[in-house]
C-alpha positions as CSV (number, residue, x, y, z in Angstrom):
1,M,11.2,66.2,-35.9
2,A,9.8,65.5,-32.4
3,E,11.1,62.6,-30.6
4,E,8.8,59.9,-29.9
5,K,8.3,58.9,-26.5
6,L,8.8,55.2,-25.7
7,E,6.4,53.6,-23.5
8,K,7.4,50.6,-21.4
9,P,5.5,47.9,-22.8
10,R,3.0,46.4,-19.7
11,G,2.5,42.7,-19.1
12,S,-0.6,41.1,-20.3
13,C,-3.2,39.6,-17.9
14,L,-2.7,36.6,-20.0
15,G,1.1,36.8,-19.5
16,K,0.7,37.1,-15.8
17,L,-1.6,34.4,-15.4
18,V,0.7,32.2,-17.0
19,S,3.4,33.1,-14.9
20,L,1.3,32.6,-11.8
21,F,0.3,29.0,-12.6
22,T,4.0,28.5,-13.7
23,F,5.2,29.5,-10.2
24,A,2.4,27.4,-8.5
25,G,3.4,24.2,-10.7
26,V,6.9,24.7,-9.5
27,A,6.0,25.4,-6.1
28,G,3.9,22.0,-6.1
29,L,6.5,19.9,-7.3
30,G,8.8,21.0,-5.1
31,A,6.4,20.3,-2.1
32,A,5.3,17.0,-3.5
33,V,9.4,15.9,-3.9
34,F,9.9,17.1,-0.5
35,F,7.2,14.8,1.1
36,I,8.2,12.3,-1.1
37,F,12.1,12.1,1.0
38,Q,9.5,11.9,4.4
39,P,9.3,8.7,5.4
40,Q,5.8,8.5,6.9
41,D,5.1,7.9,10.5
42,L,4.8,4.1,11.5
43,S,4.3,4.8,15.1
44,D,0.8,3.6,14.8
45,V,1.5,0.4,13.1
46,K,1.4,-2.6,15.7
47,G,3.7,-4.9,15.8
48,L,7.1,-3.1,14.9
49,N,8.3,-2.8,18.4
50,A,10.7,-6.0,19.1
51,A,9.4,-5.3,22.8
52,S,5.9,-6.4,21.7
53,A,4.0,-7.9,24.9
54,L,2.0,-10.5,22.3
55,N,3.2,-13.8,23.1
56,G,6.2,-12.3,24.9
57,G,6.9,-10.7,21.4
58,K,6.9,-13.9,19.1
59,A,4.8,-14.4,16.6
60,R,2.5,-17.3,15.5
61,D,3.7,-19.5,12.9
62,L,0.8,-17.9,10.5
63,R,1.3,-20.6,7.9
64,E,0.3,-23.3,10.3
65,V,-2.5,-21.2,11.8
66,L,-4.0,-20.3,7.9
67,K,-3.6,-24.4,7.1
68,N,-5.4,-25.4,10.4
69,S,-8.0,-22.9,10.0
70,V,-8.4,-24.3,6.0
71,N,-8.6,-28.0,7.4
72,R,-10.7,-27.7,10.1
73,G,-13.1,-25.5,9.1
74,Y,-13.4,-22.6,11.8
75,P,-13.1,-18.6,11.2
76,L,-9.4,-17.0,11.8
77,S,-8.8,-13.8,13.0
78,L,-5.7,-12.2,12.6
79,T,-4.2,-8.9,14.5
80,E,-2.3,-6.6,12.9
81,E,0.6,-6.9,15.7
82,E,1.0,-10.6,15.4
83,I,1.0,-9.9,11.2
84,N,3.9,-7.6,11.7
85,L,5.7,-9.9,14.4
86,Y,5.6,-12.7,11.7
87,L,6.7,-10.5,9.0
88,G,9.4,-8.8,11.2
89,Q,10.7,-12.7,12.1
90,T,10.6,-14.3,9.0
91,L,11.2,-11.8,6.0
92,A,14.9,-11.3,5.2
93,A,14.6,-8.6,2.8
94,K,17.5,-7.8,0.7
95,Q,18.0,-5.0,-1.9
96,G,19.1,-6.4,-5.7
97,G,20.9,-4.9,-8.2
98,G,23.4,-2.0,-8.6
99,L,21.9,-0.4,-5.7
100,D,22.4,-3.2,-3.0
101,K,25.5,-1.4,-1.4
102,L,23.6,2.2,-1.2
103,V,20.3,0.7,-0.4
104,N,18.9,-1.5,2.4
105,V,15.5,-3.0,3.0
106,D,15.0,-2.5,6.7
107,R,11.7,-4.1,7.0
108,V,8.0,-4.9,5.7
109,C,4.7,-4.2,7.3
110,V,1.0,-4.1,7.2
111,R,-1.2,-1.2,8.2
112,L,-5.2,-2.6,8.7
113,E,-7.6,0.1,8.1
114,D,-11.7,-0.2,7.5
115,E,-11.9,-2.3,4.3
116,R,-8.4,-1.7,3.1
117,A,-4.6,-2.9,3.8
118,E,-1.3,-0.8,3.5
119,V,1.6,-2.6,2.9
120,I,4.9,-0.9,3.3
121,I,8.6,-1.1,2.7
122,E,11.0,0.8,4.5
123,R,14.3,1.4,2.9
124,S,17.4,3.3,4.1
125,I,19.3,4.8,0.9
126,M,22.7,6.1,1.9
127,G,21.7,6.0,5.7
128,H,18.5,7.9,5.2
129,P,15.1,6.3,5.6
130,M,12.3,6.1,3.1
131,T,9.0,4.5,2.7
132,V,6.7,3.3,-0.2
133,S,3.4,1.8,0.6
134,M,0.5,0.0,-1.5
135,Y,-3.2,-0.2,-0.8
136,Y,-5.2,-3.0,-1.2
137,R,-8.7,-3.8,-1.1
138,I,-11.1,-6.9,-0.9
139,L,-14.0,-7.2,-3.3
140,Q,-16.2,-10.1,-2.7
141,E,-19.1,-11.3,-4.9
142,I,-21.9,-13.9,-3.9
143,D,-23.6,-15.7,-6.6
144,L,-27.2,-17.2,-6.5
145,N,-25.7,-20.5,-5.2
146,G,-23.9,-18.7,-2.4
147,S,-20.9,-19.2,-3.9
148,T,-18.3,-16.5,-3.3
149,K,-15.8,-14.9,-5.7
150,T,-12.9,-12.8,-4.5
151,S,-10.3,-10.8,-5.9
152,V,-7.7,-8.3,-4.3
153,V,-7.6,-5.0,-6.2
154,R,-4.4,-2.5,-5.6
155,D,-6.2,0.7,-4.8
156,G,-7.2,2.4,-1.1
157,G,-10.7,3.9,-2.7
158,Q,-11.1,7.0,-4.7
159,F,-9.3,10.2,-4.2
160,F,-12.3,12.8,-4.5
161,P,-15.6,10.3,-3.8
162,D,-17.8,13.5,-4.1
163,L,-16.4,14.6,-7.6
164,P,-18.4,12.1,-10.0
165,R,-15.9,13.3,-13.0
166,L,-13.1,12.1,-10.7
167,E,-14.7,9.1,-9.7
168,R,-12.3,6.8,-11.1
169,L,-8.9,8.4,-9.8
170,T,-8.0,6.1,-6.8
171,K,-5.3,5.8,-4.2
172,G,-2.5,3.8,-5.1
173,G,-0.6,4.2,-2.2
174,R,2.1,6.4,-0.8
175,F,5.7,7.6,-1.8
176,G,6.8,8.9,1.5
177,K,4.1,10.9,3.3
178,L,2.7,12.0,-0.1
179,V,-0.6,9.6,-1.3
180,V,-0.3,9.0,-4.8
181,P,-2.7,7.9,-7.7
182,Q,-3.0,4.0,-8.7
183,G,-0.9,4.9,-12.0
184,F,2.1,5.7,-10.2
185,L,2.3,2.2,-8.8
186,I,4.2,1.1,-11.7
187,L,7.2,2.6,-10.3
188,V,7.4,0.2,-7.1
189,L,5.2,-2.5,-8.4
190,P,8.4,-5.0,-9.1
191,S,9.4,-4.4,-5.3
192,F,5.8,-5.7,-4.1
193,E,6.0,-8.8,-6.5
194,K,9.0,-10.0,-5.0
195,L,7.0,-10.4,-1.8
196,A,4.7,-12.6,-3.3
197,P,7.0,-15.8,-3.6
198,V,8.2,-15.6,-0.2
199,Y,5.1,-16.1,1.3
200,R,3.4,-17.9,-1.5
201,S,2.0,-20.6,0.8
202,E,0.3,-18.2,3.2
203,L,-1.4,-16.2,0.5
204,E,-2.6,-18.9,-1.2
205,Q,-4.4,-20.1,2.0
206,A,-5.6,-16.7,3.0
207,F,-6.9,-15.8,-0.6
208,E,-7.9,-19.2,-2.4
209,E,-9.0,-21.2,0.8
210,M,-11.0,-18.5,2.5
211,S,-14.4,-17.6,1.3
212,R,-15.2,-14.6,3.5
213,I,-12.4,-11.9,4.2
214,T,-12.8,-8.9,6.4
215,I,-10.6,-6.1,6.7
216,S,-11.2,-3.5,9.6
217,K,-9.1,-1.6,11.7
218,G,-6.3,-3.6,13.4
219,K,-7.9,-6.9,12.2
220,L,-8.0,-9.2,9.5
221,V,-10.6,-11.9,9.6
222,L,-10.9,-15.0,7.6
223,D,-13.8,-17.6,7.0
224,P,-13.3,-20.7,4.9
225,R,-16.8,-22.7,5.8
226,A,-19.0,-21.2,2.9
227,D,-18.0,-22.1,-0.6
228,G,-16.5,-19.9,-2.6
229,G,-14.8,-19.4,-6.3
230,S,-11.2,-18.5,-7.3
231,A,-9.8,-16.0,-5.0
232,L,-6.2,-15.6,-6.2
233,P,-5.2,-11.7,-6.1
234,Q,-5.4,-10.1,-9.3
235,G,-2.0,-9.1,-10.9
236,G,0.0,-12.2,-10.2
237,G,-1.0,-13.2,-6.7
238,T,0.8,-10.3,-5.1
239,F,-0.2,-9.3,-1.1
């Protein structure tokens, strides 16, 4: 009987396609992890340099500044630089829990961009710097009586504004250099919520007493002169 010739089975196109997608997924995950552990560049954020030229590097007392603006009824313009100087001089941040010996909170700062603010927490984990951030936007509605309702939402706008099917996918913040969707914020939300009680007075003055709030590149403009509704930020008053 003639010996049957065994042929080496060839991989199907489907198998090759699955292998390709698997490789791409693993490579993408590896790249994401890499960027998460790379702290974002903060060189463009004003007010982080202790030798800032603004008032000789000393920040205004924003609690009193906000209070005076509300009581006397005049608009107030705050720059990114003086906000970060104030945070640097008033915030005593400390990591809690079982990681307090390994993790240090170095600073908290704010980057002001057109129509949104990015609040950034910088930590050192066993000496390695890491950053996490959260985007915030101001939404304001004016009714027929001229009253303003202000709310603060935790997102930085749409990921893909030109794709209607993905219009609900919004930018939540950044883990390191990686921009992540809003749903990922649940992993870092407790860290940001701890900031609210520290600056409760300032947040109430800025978001409950001010009727007009505008965020632009490097500047926050607050105006208490027109009547407004409740302006407490959504989600427990975080900032």
